N, C-alpha and C positions, 0 to 999 in steps of 0.2 A: 545608588549614587555612584558616579564615576569621578575619578580624579583626573585632572588634566596633566599631560606629560610635558608641560611647558617649562619656562624658566622659573627657578626657585630663588627667591630673594635671600641674600646672606645678611644675617644680623651682625652688627659690629661687636656685640657681646658674646657671640658664639665661640666656643672653644675649638671649633673645627676650622681648618684652613679654607680660604676662599678658593674655589676651583679655578685653576689657571687655564686660560684659553691661549693656545700658542698663536703668535702673530702669523698672518698669511705669508707664504713663501714669496720672496721677491725674485723676479726674473728680469734679465737684461737682454737687449738685442745681441744675438750671437750665442747665447747659452744653448748647450746641448741638453735635450730633455728626453724622457721616456714617458709614454702614456700607456695606460692599461689596455686601451682598445686600439689605438693607432700605431703604437710602436715608437721607434726612434724618430726624433725630429730636431729642428733648430728654430729658436725664437727669432722671428723676423719683424715683430712689432709689439709694442707695449702700450696699453691704454690705461694710464694711471695705475690704480690697484684693482681695477674691475675685471680686466681681461687681457689675454695675450694672443697674438697671432702666431701660429706655429706652422712651419713647412715640414710635412711628413713625407717628403718625396713626391708622390703623385697627388697628394692631398694637402690643401691649406685649410687649417681649421682655426676658428676663434674659440679659445677655451676660457670660460668664465671662472671667476673666483667663487668659492674656494677651490683650490687645485687639488682635490682629494685623489684624483686618478693620475696626476702628473707629478713627476719628481725631476729635480735637476741632477745631471750627471757630473 
């Protein structure tokens, strides 16, 4: 028998704290960013909270949320 590694429900009567999920990082047009694969870039477009368009010099890339490989400078 195997256990699934999915979401675990938190019971209100549990003495343990609810795991905190950090909110997704917010980017605005003009922000300088760094990406693990593409390097330094500048945000040139924002699509709600789902994706951002980033200019990395010779490459324009659409980076989807969650932005685990990209950080704001």
